[in-house]
C-alpha positions in Angstrom: -33.8 104.8 -156.3 -30.4 106.3 -156.8 -28.2 104.3 -159.1 -24.4 104.6 -159.2 -21.6 102.4 -160.4 -18.6 102.1 -158.2 -17.7 104.2 -155.2 -17.2 108.0 -155.1 -13.6 109.0 -155.5 -14.1 111.5 -152.7 -13.2 110.4 -149.2 -16.1 110.4 -146.8 -16.1 113.1 -144.1 -14.6 111.9 -140.8 -17.1 110.0 -138.7 -19.5 109.6 -141.7 -20.2 106.1 -143.1 -19.7 105.6 -146.8 -23.0 104.9 -148.7 -23.2 101.3 -150.0 -22.3 100.8 -153.7 -25.3 100.0 -155.9 -24.6 98.1 -159.1 -26.7 99.8 -161.8 -27.6 96.7 -163.9 -28.6 94.7 -160.8 -30.8 97.5 -159.5 -32.5 97.7 -162.9 -33.2 94.0 -163.0 -34.7 94.2 -159.5 -37.0 97.0 -160.6 -38.1 95.1 -163.7 -38.9 92.0 -161.6 -40.9 94.1 -159.2 -43.0 95.5 -162.1 -43.6 92.1 -163.6 -44.4 90.6 -160.3 -47.5 92.9 -159.9 -48.6 92.8 -163.6 -50.9 89.9 -164.2 -51.2 90.7 -167.9 -47.5 91.4 -168.3 -45.8 94.5 -169.6 -44.6 95.5 -173.1 -41.1 96.8 -173.8 -42.5 100.3 -174.3 -44.4 100.2 -171.0 -41.4 99.0 -169.0 -39.1 101.6 -170.6 -41.5 104.4 -169.7 -42.3 103.2 -166.2 -38.6 102.7 -165.3 -37.3 105.7 -167.3 -34.9 103.5 -169.3 -33.9 103.7 -172.9 -35.7 101.0 -175.0 -32.4 99.5 -176.1 -31.1 99.1 -172.5 -34.4 97.6 -171.4 -34.4 95.2 -174.4 -30.9 93.9 -173.4 -32.0 93.3 -169.8 -35.2 91.6 -170.9 -33.4 89.3 -173.3 -31.0 88.3 -170.6 -33.9 87.5 -168.2 -35.6 85.5 -171.0 -32.4 83.6 -171.7 -32.2 82.7 -168.0 -35.8 81.4 -168.0 -36.9 83.9 -165.4 -39.0 86.0 -167.8 -40.9 84.9 -170.9 -42.1 86.9 -173.9 -45.7 86.3 -175.1 -45.4 86.7 -179.0 -49.1 87.3 -179.6 -49.3 90.4 -177.3 -45.6 91.2 -177.3 -45.7 91.3 -173.5 -43.2 90.1 -170.9 -44.2 87.9 -167.9 -42.5 86.3 -164.9 -42.2 82.6 -165.1 -42.5 80.3 -162.1 -38.8 79.4 -162.4 -37.5 82.0 -159.9 -40.2 81.0 -157.4 -39.5 77.3 -158.0 -35.8 77.8 -157.4 -36.5 79.7 -154.1 -39.0 77.0 -153.0 -36.4 74.4 -153.5 -33.7 76.4 -151.7 -35.3 78.0 -148.7 -36.8 75.9 -145.9 -39.3 78.6 -145.1 -41.2 77.8 -148.2 -42.5 74.5 -147.0 -45.7 73.6 -148.9 -44.2 73.0 -152.4 -41.0 71.6 -151.0 -42.7 69.0 -148.8 -45.1 68.1 -151.6 -42.3 67.6 -154.1 -40.3 65.6 -151.7 -43.2 63.3 -151.0 -43.6 62.8 -154.8 -39.9 62.0 -155.1 -40.1 59.6 -152.2 -42.9 57.7 -153.9 -41.0 57.7 -157.2 -37.8 56.4 -155.6 -39.8 53.6 -153.8 -41.7 52.6 -157.0 -38.5 52.5 -159.2 -35.8 51.6 -156.8 -33.7 54.4 -158.3 -32.6 57.8 -156.9 -35.3 60.4 -157.8 -34.1 63.9 -158.6 -35.4 67.4 -159.5 -32.9 69.4 -161.6 -33.2 73.0 -162.6 -31.2 74.4 -165.6 -28.5 77.0 -165.1 -28.2 78.3 -168.6 -25.3 80.5 -167.9 -23.1 77.6 -166.8 -24.6 75.1 -169.2 -25.4 72.7 -166.3 -28.3 71.1 -164.5 -28.4 72.0 -160.8 -29.7 69.4 -158.4 -32.5 71.0 -156.3 -33.8 68.0 -154.4 -33.4 64.3 -154.4 -34.5 61.1 -152.6 -32.5 57.9 -152.5 -34.2 54.5 -152.5 -34.0 52.2 -149.5 -31.6 49.7 -150.9 -28.0 48.8 -150.7 -26.9 49.6 -154.3 -27.9 53.2 -155.1 -26.5 56.2 -157.0 -25.5 59.3 -155.2 -26.3 62.2 -157.6 -23.9 65.0 -158.4 -25.0 68.6 -157.4 -24.1 69.9 -160.9 -24.1 68.1 -164.2 -23.2 69.4 -167.6 -26.3 69.4 -169.8 -24.9 67.3 -172.5 -24.2 64.4 -170.2 -27.4 64.6 -168.1 -30.7 63.1 -169.1 -32.4 66.2 -167.5 -30.1 68.5 -169.4 -31.0 66.8 -172.7 -34.7 67.4 -171.8 -33.9 71.1 -171.4 -32.0 71.2 -174.7 -35.0 69.6 -176.4 -37.1 72.5 -175.2 -35.0 75.0 -177.1 -35.9 76.2 -180.6 -33.8 75.0 -183.5 -31.8 78.3 -183.7 -31.1 78.3 -180.0 -30.1 74.6 -180.1 -27.7 75.2 -183.0 -26.1 78.1 -181.2 -25.8 76.0 -178.0 -24.1 73.3 -179.9 -21.4 75.7 -181.1 -19.6 75.5 -177.7 -17.3 72.6 -176.7 -18.7 69.5 -175.2 -16.3 68.3 -172.5 -15.6 64.6 -172.3 -16.3 63.0 -168.9 -16.2 59.3 -169.8 -15.5 57.2 -173.0 -19.3 57.2 -173.5 -19.7 61.0 -173.4 -21.2 62.5 -176.6 -18.7 65.2 -177.7 -19.9 65.5 -181.3 -22.3 68.4 -181.8 -23.9 66.6 -184.7 -24.5 63.5 -182.7 -25.8 65.4 -179.7 -28.1 67.3 -182.0 -29.6 64.1 -183.3 -30.0 62.8 -179.7 -31.8 66.0 -178.6 -34.2 65.9 -181.5 -35.0 62.3 -180.6 -35.8 63.4 -177.1 -38.2 66.0 -178.5 -40.1 63.3 -180.3 -40.2 60.6 -177.6 -40.7 62.9 -174.6 -38.0 61.5 -172.4 -34.2 61.4 -172.3 -31.6 58.8 -171.3 -27.9 58.8 -170.4 -25.9 55.6 -170.4 -22.5 56.1 -168.6 -22.0 59.5 -170.2 -21.5 61.2 -166.9 -19.9 58.5 -164.9 -18.9 54.8 -165.3 -21.6 52.3 -164.3 -24.2 55.2 -164.0 -27.4 55.6 -166.0 -30.2 58.1 -166.0 -33.7 58.7 -167.3 -35.6 62.0 -167.2 -38.7 63.8 -168.4 -39.5 67.6 -168.5 -41.7 69.4 -166.1 -43.6 72.2 -167.9 -45.8 75.1 -166.8 -49.4 75.6 -168.1 -47.9 77.5 -171.1 -45.8 74.5 -172.1 -42.6 76.3 -171.0 -39.7 74.1 -169.5 -39.3 74.6 -165.8 -37.2 71.7 -164.5 -36.6 68.0 -165.1 -37.5 65.0 -162.9 -34.8 62.3 -163.2 -34.1 58.8 -162.1 -30.4 57.9 -161.5 -29.5 54.3 -161.3 -26.9 51.7 -162.3 -26.2 51.4 -166.0 -27.0 47.7 -165.8 -30.5 48.5 -164.7 -31.3 50.6 -167.7 -33.1 47.7 -169.5 -35.7 48.3 -172.1 -38.4 47.0 -169.7 -37.3 49.4 -166.9 -37.1 52.3 -169.2 -40.7 51.8 -170.4 -42.0 51.4 -166.8 -39.9 54.2 -165.3 -40.8 56.6 -168.1 -44.5 56.3 -167.2 -43.7 56.8 -163.5 -41.7 59.9 -164.4 -44.4 61.4 -166.6 -46.9 60.9 -163.8 -44.6 62.6 -161.3 -43.9 65.4 -163.7 -47.6 66.1 -164.2 -48.2 66.2 -160.4 -45.2 68.6 -159.9 -46.5 70.8 -162.7 -50.0 70.9 -161.1 -48.5 71.8 -157.7 -46.6 74.7 -159.4 -49.7 75.8 -161.3 -51.8 75.9 -158.1 -49.2 77.6 -155.9 -47.6 80.2 -158.2 -50.6 82.5 -158.7 -51.2 82.6 -154.9 -47.6 83.9 -154.4 -48.1 86.8 -156.8 -49.8 89.6 -154.7 -51.6 92.4 -156.4 -51.1 96.0 -155.4 -54.1 98.3 -155.1 -54.2 100.5 -158.1 -51.5 98.6 -160.0 -51.9 98.3 -163.7 -52.7 94.7 -164.7 
């Protein structure tokens, strides 16, 4: 594949159509994802560099970016890189053509909303914008209910706190160096305090938010992980702050964990079937 940056300075001949511009870094990322898609045992940095004729330093920068975005993971024991289900999960939540996982997750959210009386949500982290992105939600059949926001800063979202709890200590400390915008008088804007909150989430396995994102709004969330223990998304309940009682938190946390386990199992069953193998491909 020919790779160029920008357009040629020479004017195209009369009657000839100018060739489309190809962004070099985007082209390289696509080629990396193609290689990993058909490599069941992953690829090392050296293998990818050789196969795609890219300098190791360039390849390493691209791989680190993909790892940071959660699309690729590095296996320390073998020093190999693998695709994660996150990209597929995002597509499954976005495109109506991918029905099976979408319909199954919606059914689980419908059951969760009915059992809890709260709005049930699946949120996926957008690391670059430091937000949780709403992928799907189901509202309960009741008069008083919470309409979720399509985007929520991680530090004010229960699901965002679950994501932050999945980071290593060094990654978390680096994340906390950035400003924490204030959204309500209850928003945690202190890096030290948020760090304590996130470490508490790690221990207890769930996160709460109490009017940190909006007045009179509360939330509860647990992580959804793949079979390697990697964070994929969060399943939330959004409700009125007054309903965030100790008894409800205990009952809803169990409901959320049950739902998260079922979503994780759906992903684990579906993801391998969506990764085709090419004849003669190295695996």
